[in-house]
C-alpha positions in Angstrom: 163.5 -130.2 -39.8 161.5 -130.1 -42.6 161.1 -126.0 -44.4 157.6 -125.4 -44.7 155.9 -124.4 -48.2 155.4 -121.8 -49.0 152.4 -120.3 -51.7 155.1 -119.5 -54.4 156.7 -122.6 -54.3 153.7 -123.8 -55.7 152.4 -120.5 -58.4 152.2 -121.5 -61.9 151.6 -119.2 -65.0 147.8 -119.1 -66.6 149.6 -120.4 -69.2 151.2 -123.4 -68.0 148.5 -124.4 -66.4 146.7 -124.3 -69.6 148.8 -126.8 -71.4 148.2 -128.9 -68.0 144.6 -128.7 -68.7 144.8 -128.9 -72.1 142.6 -125.3 -72.2 143.2 -122.0 -73.8 145.1 -119.3 -71.7 142.0 -117.6 -72.2 139.5 -120.1 -70.6 141.9 -120.1 -67.6 141.9 -116.8 -67.1 137.9 -116.9 -67.1 138.1 -120.1 -65.9 140.5 -117.6 -62.3 138.2 -114.7 -63.1 135.0 -116.7 -62.4 136.1 -118.9 -59.5 137.7 -115.4 -57.6 134.0 -113.2 -58.2 132.1 -116.2 -56.4 134.8 -116.6 -53.9 134.2 -112.4 -53.1 130.3 -113.2 -52.7 130.4 -115.1 -51.1 132.8 -113.8 -48.4 135.7 -116.8 -48.1 138.1 -114.4 -50.0 138.0 -111.5 -47.7 138.1 -114.1 -44.7 141.5 -116.2 -46.4 143.5 -113.0 -47.3 142.1 -111.6 -43.6 144.3 -114.6 -42.3 146.7 -113.9 -44.3 147.0 -110.2 -43.7 148.3 -111.5 -40.7 151.2 -112.7 -41.8 151.9 -109.4 -44.4 150.9 -111.1 -47.4 148.4 -110.4 -50.1 145.8 -108.1 -49.1 142.2 -107.8 -51.0 142.5 -104.5 -52.4 146.2 -105.6 -54.1 143.7 -107.7 -56.1 141.3 -106.0 -57.1 
């Protein structure tokens, strides 16, 4: 049986992402901030984290 992948299997630091995308770490950090802000405003982040809460994973309060 194939092992189900976890989020942690794909984790990369901001520095690693910056290197791959040929950006600075600050640019990656800013992009991440804007993306999370947009997801939060649309309500999609809450729904996603709510679904993860059922499995006992990260909550929005932990990210704030």
